[in-house]
C-alpha angles and dihedrals in degrees: 000000000000137000119265107222095189104135100235104120133171119209115213115193091024090160092063116105093237090055092051092048089051094049093048089064095057110052091147094052101045087103085073090064109089096186145335129232121204127223097213113328102099092182096051119128134181124197112257097002123093109232128206140172095232137021089238088059089057089053092048093050092047095240090122140009133211093221138058111303139107088278098047112133108231098170138025117211109200123207094157125141109279093250091051097049094089092055091045092053092048091050092050092049091048087053089057095249107156101193125056126182114192114202094167118108133213095032108175110262096235089051088054092055091049090050094053092045093052093044092052091048093050097038093244123154116230124199116187150331115211105035098343113177145145135200147171107210113255091358117056131020126181120159102332115119123221091023092169089068091069110082122196119271145121101279122103114204127200111190120200095181142055113323090243088070091060091046093049092050091048090053091048093050092051087075087066094042090247119151143173140260093192135355121202123186107196092184135250103260118120089211095056117111108225120203095215091170092058096051100038095045090048091052092043089058095042110111091206094057122083102164136018124222118196121192113201126195121164110348133171126239091250095052091045091055091045091051093049091051092049093049089056090059098060134070104211119095116266126203117192121201114200114209126211095016094180100054130012110180116244096216139040110265144138108054097348118111119261115231118233101177136091089213091080119072118236094232089067089070098046116105118209122240115245090252091057092047090052091049092055096043097043088064087063126059119270141076125277127203136172094190115085090199089063093057096082094051092046092050094048091050094057 
């Protein structure tokens, strides 16, 4: 499996404030948005983008098609209210959309499990939740804010943290004239299921990528092990930057959904300490740092 970077994107939850803020940043790339679907505001409009209540309405009106054409929807970018994300994903999958990026945060945990189960059954790629996004500087933008900050270069960045971390690192690396081939924000939700094989193998084969930078915030034991295994399978150098080295929280909190179900195992919530993350990753190849100021030197030396 690979990611289709054809710029034909559907926005679900286009009437949400976060969607409007995102779209305001990309005046020059609104042509990439085939259509928008509202959560609830039936009278909502957005300049330059046809807006509908349902994806089927977009098909009926000819704004988009489910099959190969210049209006085919390759990707759905979801900004919907957390409690509406599950329905939005189901609607996108029913419409034969094979790539779904979920920007929405605080999606109920049981809804997340249903999303991943349905996606696996239908062979659909999921990126996110909680600020999911992907871009190629100057070419392709889907879900990442402040895309103009990321200048072109040969570094691929995978960000397992808030998007602001990726933006801050990009600004810092500009001082050294370092840029990016691709940037992938996999989200910051401990319950997300990350397809590390998909992303790392894609970047390993990418002719424009010479080195891979991974930023890790809170990450579960399961995802740490999966990441270490996936790193072993690729040949390009990997640098891992560990955030918050002094205190990684042991439980989901802040804006992340609380779990009220005995169907979800406790170890899925637990975030590793930085020492435990290092222990897992040091058994795989790659370089680990907890000092963001060391990132530039490590990247240049590869």
